[in-house]
N, C-alpha and C positions, 0 to 999 in steps of 0.2 A: 278371572284371568286378566281382564282389562283393568280392574282395580289394582291388582298386583303390579302390572306393567306401569301404571300411572305412579304408584308409590316408588317403584324403582327409578323412574325418571326424576321424580322429585328428590329422592335421596342423592342421586348422582349430581343434580344441580347444586345441592347444598354442599357437596364435597369440594366444589370449585371455589377457590379463594377469590372473593370479590375485591378485597382491599389488602394490599401487601407491600412490603419493602421490595424494591426492584433496582436493578442496575443493568447496564448494557452488556457487561461481561463479568460473570462471577469468578473468573480466574484472575488473581491479582498477584503482584510481586511485592516484596518488602519495599517500603517507602513510596509505593505507587499511590497516587491520589485518583479516586474515582468519584463519579456522581451517584448518589443514592437517592431514590425517590420513594415516597409513599404514593402508590398508584391505586386508583379505583376504577373498576369497570362499570360501576353503578353511580347514580347521582348521590351526592352527599350534601349535607346541610351545614354542619359545623364540626370542629375538631377540638379535642382536649387531649394532649399528649403530655403528661407530667414528666415522663422520663424515657429517653431512648438510650440504650446501652449496647455494649459489645462485649465479647469475651476474648478479644484479641489485642487489647491495649493500644488500639488505634486512636485517631482524633478526628473531630468534626469541625468544619468551618463553613463559611458562606451559606448561612441558613436562609432559606427562602420559603415563605408561605404563599400559596396561591392568592394573588391579590383580588380574585373574584369573590372571596368570602366577605361576609358582613363585618365591619369594624366593631369593636377594636380588634386589630390584628396583632398578635404577638408571635413572632417567629422563634421565640425561645432564646436561651443563652447557651453558648458552648461551655461545658464543664470540663470535659477531657481529663477526668481524674477518677481513679478507682473503678474503671469500667463504664462509668456514666459519661455519655457523649453530650447529650443535650437535655435541658430541662425547661419546662414552662411554655409549651406551644399551646396557643388557644386562639379561637375566633369568637366573634360576637354571636349571640343567639337571639334571633328575633323571629316572629311568626312568618315573615315573608322569606321563604327559602331561596338562596342564591343558586341552587342546583349545579354544583361543581362536580365534574368527573375528570378522569385522566390523572395528571400529576397534581397531587394535593399539596405536597411538601417536598422540598429538595434540600440536600446538603452535600458538601464534599467530604469524603472519608479518606483519610490517609492511613495506609496500612503501617503498622509498627515496623521499625527497623529490625526488631528481634523476631519477626515472623519467620517460620521455617517451612521448607518445602513440604507440601502435603498437609499442612495445618489447616483445619477448618475454623473459620471465624463466623460467628453468628452476630447479626445486628437485629435487635428486637425491642419491642415495647416492654419496658421493665416495670413489673408491678410491685417491686420491693418498696417497703416503707409505706404501703397503702397508696401508691401512685395510681392515678386513674388515667388510662390510655384508651380513648374511645373516639370513634368517628361515627356520627349519626348518618346512616346510609339507608337508601331506599332499596331494600333487597326484594327478591321475588315474593317473599313472605310478608312484606310490609316494612315500615320504617323501624330500624333497630340500631342499637349501639354495637359497633364492631371494633375489635382490636386487630390491627394489621398483622398479617402473617409475617414471621421473621424471614430474614434473608441469610443464606449461607454462602460464604465466599471460600474459595480454595486457593491457598498460597502455592504459587509455582516459582521456580527459580527466576531470578532476574535475567534479562537478555544478556547482560555482560557476563554473568556466571555461566550461562549456557555456552557462550562463545569460548570462554576460557576452558571449559570442560571439553569442548569440541577440538580446540587447538591442542590440548594435552593428549587427547586420543590420537590425533594425527601424528603428533611427535612420537608417541609410543609405537605406533604402527611403523613409522619410518625407521626407527631404531631397530625394531625386531626384524624387519625385512631388508635391512641394509646388507649388501654383499660383503663378506669378509675376505680380505686378501691374506693368502697364506704365503709365508716365506719358506722356500725350500732350500 
């Protein structure tokens, strides 16, 4: 029984994502710009992310790689074409580990103008074309290469649209409830 319990605890620990794309608020509006991070709850040594993509036609800018990693540091290049946001992120690999955790990488993401209410947008490590997307991390099971878990954003109406809908509803209510004067 103790062995089964221990295996259950180990399995549940592995189910928790240690490295993932993250943002402060996953609810976004069309044209909104948010900060997206690759975040780690464990110590990491180096990064190689050949391609970060989305499925929502957004764009990436202001690329920042944690400066605590070993040089050479390459924050990548904004592509913003065909669903590909960023290519070519990498850090140096030397035996003396820098032991970085928390925010490993950050960029600004601008939601497409054409995004619609309720649309789900995924930002992910894109393996197409043989791209390698890995972060060397010290997991509970030892040092392993990990691909960050994707991030899902949900599009909500812009605040201006919500105001217009609200005013329209108030106008409709006032027209319906307006007393009618009858001529006798």
